C-alpha positions, 0 to 999 in steps of 0.5 A: 807811878810810884808802884811801877817804879817800885816793881822795876827797882829790884830788876834794875839793880840786878841788871846794874850790878852784873859783873860781866858787862862792867868788865867788858866795858872796862876792857874796852876803856883800856883799848886804843879806841876807848873814847869811842868804844865806851860811849857806843857800848853805853849806847848799845846797852840803853837801846838794848834794854829799852827795846826789851822793855818796850816790847814785853810791856806792849804785849803784856798791856795789849793782853790787858794784864792789869785788868783781865785776871786770866792775862794777869794770872798768865804773866804771874806764872811766867814770872814764877817760871823765870824766877825758877830759871834764875834759882837754877842758874844760881845753883850752876853758877855756885857749882862753877865757882872757882876752888880756893887758890884756883884762877877765875876764868872769864868768857873767851870772847872777852880776849877780843874786847880790847880790839873791837871796832865801834860797830862790834862794840855796839853789837856786843852791848846789845847781846849783853843787855838784851840777849844775855838770858839773865838780863832778859829775864830781868828786863821782861820781869820788870816790864811785865810788872809794870803791865800788871800795875793799873796805871796810865801808859804815861806812868808805865813809861816813866817807870821803864825809863827808870828801869833802863836808867838805873840798869845802865848806871854801872856801865855809865859810871865806868864810861864817865869816870874813864872820860872825866876822872883823870889819871887815876880813873884807869887804875881805879877801873883796873882794880875793879875789873880784878875784883869782879873777875875774881868774885863774879861767881859769888856776885852772880850767885847772890844776885840770881838767887835774890832776883829769882826769889823776888820773881817767884814771890811777886808772881805768886803774891799776884796769883793770890789776890 
């Protein structure tokens, strides 16, 4: 179990500290439907991550990634490929960073987040957690890594639950702080949103670079065994 959990930790942290979903949920928490949309977004986020890791683990486990050398090598090469994609994404993020004195730009869809109904908030959470390419790669990397560890299915499930829990911490913390943090919560969340908006490119560049290197290293490490 311990090895499975260690496999998912870097990927889970990468999911948790992504700025865009945190900004999105904070915008929802500033809307008239905050007490409904916040928890609904969190629920959709957890479900999205859970579905991705469950599907990827099931496919890799069915292919005997832990015991079949050919299947394991295939999974390792996929990890290397995903790592290279993340390095390319890090380069693009760095190139798109705001120039000194230039205002950071956010995705256009964020303009309507504070007016969303609960159903739309749920769908947005699914998209952010499971369809967003960066999170999809991180979740797939975590699940594939667990499948390559020769643990029982029960231990693998625990490791994947840990991944989803840690990957959901930032969204859950923002929602919980808003609901139970009193009057200061809104001001603190607004400050956090502003900081993340300004530093989004820097945070994402660093995150994609580190996780890309981790994926490549994990893939190459198992290929040499």
